[in-house]
N, C-alpha and C positions, 0 to 999 in steps of 0.2 A: 471834462472827456467822459465822467464815468462816474456812478452815484455814490455819494458818501455815505454808508453805513454809521449809526452810533452803535450804541448799548442794545441789544436784544435783538439786532437786525433791522431798527428803526433808520428811514433815509431823511438824514439830516438837510442834505443838499439832492437833487436832481439832476441828472446830466444836463447838460447841453445850460445851467446856470451862470451867471454872466457874476461874477468871482468880484464883491466892491469890497471896500477895505474894513469895513463891519464884518463881514464872513472871514475873511483871514485873522481876524484878532480872536474870533471864536474858534477857529481851526485851530491855531496855536496856544490857545487856553485850554482846548479840550485834551491837549499832550497828543494830536495825531502829527505822527513826522514830516506831512506831506499829499498833496492833492493830485490825480490827473488832471491835464489842462489840455484844451486845443488852443490852436496860436498860428499864426499865420506860417510856421516853419513845419509844426507837426501834426495839422489837421488832417490828412490822410494815414497817419501811422495808425494800425490799429495791436493794440494791446490783448494776445491771445491767452487766453487762464487756463490754467492746468485742468481747474475743476470750476462749475460757475459757482458764483457767489449765492443761489439761494440754498444749494447743499453745502457750500462751507458756512453759512450762519445757520442751518440745520447741523447741521456738525458742533459746531460752537456752543450752540444752547443743550444740544443731547447729550455732551461733555460736559459741561457746567451742573447740570442735572445731578450726575455720578458724582460728580466731585463735591455739591453740598450733600448730598445722601452720606457720604465717604465722612465727611467730617464727622456726622451725627452719629457716624460708625454702624448704618445700617446696611440691613445685606441688600445686593441689588435685585430685585422680583423680575418673574418670567419678563414682563415686558418691556421692561428698561431693557433687561437682555437681547431679545429679542428688535428692539428699536440699533440699539448700539452694532448688532450683525448686520442689521438692512442697511447703518450708516457704512460700514464699513466696507460691505458690497456694493455700494454706488461709488464710493471715493475709487476703489480698484476700477470698478468697469468705465467710468469718467477719464482716467490718467489711463487705461487701456486704449481708451481712444484717441485721446491724443500724444502717445509713447513717442512721436518724433516731436515733441515741441519741447524746446528748454525753457526751465523754469526763468522766463525775464522778464521778472516784473518786482517793482517795487513795495512789500507789503506794508499795507495803512492798514496799522490796526488800534484800536479802542483802548489805551493807557488801563483803563481801569479793568478791562477784562483781556489782561494780557495773559494770565494762564490758558487761559481756555482756549483765544483766538493762538496760542506758541503751541500748545498739543495737537490742535489738527494742521496747522503749515507742518509741522514735525512728521505726522500720517503722512503729509502729501510729499514732501520732498524723499521720507523715504522710502514712499510706492515709487516715485519716479526714479528714482537708483535702485530699486527693488526689480522694476521692469528693464532696466539697462541690463541687472545682471542676470537676467532670466530666471529668475524664481520662479518655482510652482505657483497655480494659484495658492494652494493651502499656504504654501511660506510667504506670501505677501497677505494674506489672510490673517496670519498670525503675526506676521510684521505690522501689519497695518492696526489690529489691538495692542500691540506692545507701544507702539508710537503713540496713539490716543490717550491710553494710561498711564506713562513713562514717569509722568511727574505727582501719580495721586499722593505718595508720600508724601507731598510738601504742606495739603491739607493740617498734615498734623504736627506744624511747625510754627511755632508763635508767630502770629502776625508783624510781631514788633521786629523780628530778626527779618523775616522777607522784605520787611519795605526800609528797613535801614539804609540807611544814604552813604553811612560812614562805614569803615574797616571792621568784620565782625573777632572776634574776638574768638580765642581759639575753642572754647568751650563752646560758643555760637556756630563756629564751622564746624564742628564736631556734630552737633546737633543738624544742621542742614546735611551734612555727608549719609545722616543714617536713614535719611528719606528711602532710596533704592528699596532697603531694607523695609521697614515701615509699610510703605505702599505693597509691599509683595505679601507680607504679613495678611497685611487688611483684605488686598485682592483674593489670596488662598479659601480662607473664611466667607467671602462675598460675595464670590462667584467661581461658578465653574471653567476655567481656564484653562488650555495645555500649557504641558511645563514649560512649551519653546517659549510663548506668551512671557510668562513668568521668569523665565531666565532672560530674556532680553531688556526687562526692564531692571531685572537687578544687574545687568550689564550697562547698563545706559552713558555710567563715569567713569569704566575701567579705560587704561590709556593701552596704549599697542607698547608700548616701554614698561610698561607693569606699577607705573607711578599714579595710577586712578584709585578709585572706591568703589566700594567699598571691601573688597577683597584683596586688591592690588594685583586683578588677572591681566596676562598677557601675552600679546601674539595670537597663536592660537589657540590659547585655554578663553579665550574672548568667545562668546558666538557671534556669527556673523551678522545675526540681528541687533544683537546690542550696541556693536562696530557702526551699523548702519544708522541707527539713533540717535547715537554718540555725535557721528559728524551732522546729522539733521540739527539735532536739539545746540551743538555749539554753533551752528550760522543763522538761525532763526534769532537765538538771544543777540548774537553780534549784532544782528541788523534789526534792533528793536530798540524802543526808546526804555530803560532802567532805570530807578530809583539814584542810581549812584553813578550812570553816565548818558550821554546821547547816543543814539543808535548809529554804529557803522556805517557808511556807504559799502553795498555789495561789494564792490571790488577790493574795498580796502579789510573787507571781514574772510576774503577768500584769500588775499595775500597770508591774513593770519593761517590758515585753513593751508596754504601751499607749504608754510614755513614748518608747518607740526607734522609733517608727514614723516612718517618712520619713526617721530614720538609719539604723540597724541593718536594719534589716524594713523594704521593701513595704507602704505602707499601704491597699491594696486584701489583702493577704495576712494584717496583720494583722486588718482588719474579719472574713473570713472565719472565721481562727483565735479571735476573741472566741464566733464566735457557736458554737464546735463545740468548745471549753473551760470547762469551768464554772467560774468564780473559788471558789465555793462548794459544796463536792461535799454531795451528799446525805449527811445526819447530822451535818454541821459545827454546833457550838454557837457561836451567834451575839448580841451584844450589839445591841441597835437605838437608835437616837438617842431614839426616844419609853419610853424605858428599861427594853421588856419583854426579857426573853433568850428565844432560842428555839432548836428543831432546822430547818435546813433539811431540806425535805421534796421540793422538787419545783425544777427549775429550769427555765426559759424561752430555746429558742434565743434568740431576740431581743433578749431582755431580760437577758442574763445577770448583772448586777447587782441582779436585782428577781425573787428568787427566790421561792416559798409558802413560809412558818414556820411552823411550828408550836410555838406560844408557852406555856412552860411556867412562868413567871416574871416577877412584877409586879416591879420595883425587885428586892429581895431575895428576896420573901415568892414562894413556889409559889401558883400558882393553877389553877384548872382550865383543863386543855390547850382550845384554839381556833388556829383557822387563820387568819395573817394575809397577803392577798395582796399584797404591795410593787407589781407591776405595774397593781392599780387603781388609777386618778384619786385616790380617796379617801385611798392613804396616800402621795400624790408627794412628802410632806414627810419620810417614813421612811427613815432611811438605815441601813445593815449601819456601825454603826464602829467595832467590836474582833470579833476572833475568839477567842475561850475554848478 
């Protein structure tokens, strides 16, 4: 149902390709966590993207160039700075045009380029939240810059630590925890950045209850941008395949974030997050407490756990499709019990 992109933005499979068993094996081998499909039940569903794929790939390539330069401790030249500023402006503009759209998609990343896709995704989620919080254009600009560059300090961590599948030892954990500091030290020398951007990057692993790092800041001592990037960072990381675990479903990741409200994350920010990120993206196949099976066809901003569902099965038997509105008071007792 959509193009499948590989590294460097190359199209591996075009929209409309019939998925053979050989293609499915290749998709699994390349560590994709899914593809968008059309079948008889979902062919009329439209996934509205927050930013278009060309801009996303352009942003991934731009961030990749900057991270590679950072690895060599190079200064970022005027040309790269201008390109980054243009990317920031384009991302903000596109999201502001789609400000009423929920983040409704399961992200499909290339595993090998995780860091760069992750940086762009964190920026997109952060700006969606920033727009919902009615930040000014300048605040959105600084937030986007901070989100795109939040993990740049990881280029200075040895690769064997970043790719380790087993639990890190104490020294390795301490090395990883220094990446906000080393990233900010590099950026101060390589870029002319507003101090608010540096602060946001430094704060993105701080936690609301003071248990985060590198400085153990808490509550109002953490910058708003840092708090926004933190929640966006955790959500995108949880829903991505990593060397040490498989990606979580959006609903499971959101449940973890809800459970961390008041400890890791500011409660007001969690409330905003729940209004803008769909736990059950459009196209998700779900099983209900009344033993119906259906496909999510619409999400509602203020009722994130109560989407509209196209029922396709009763118990284990196909049935004539019909819509079930979980937001309707007649369906108050019906809940989603499982993602299939």
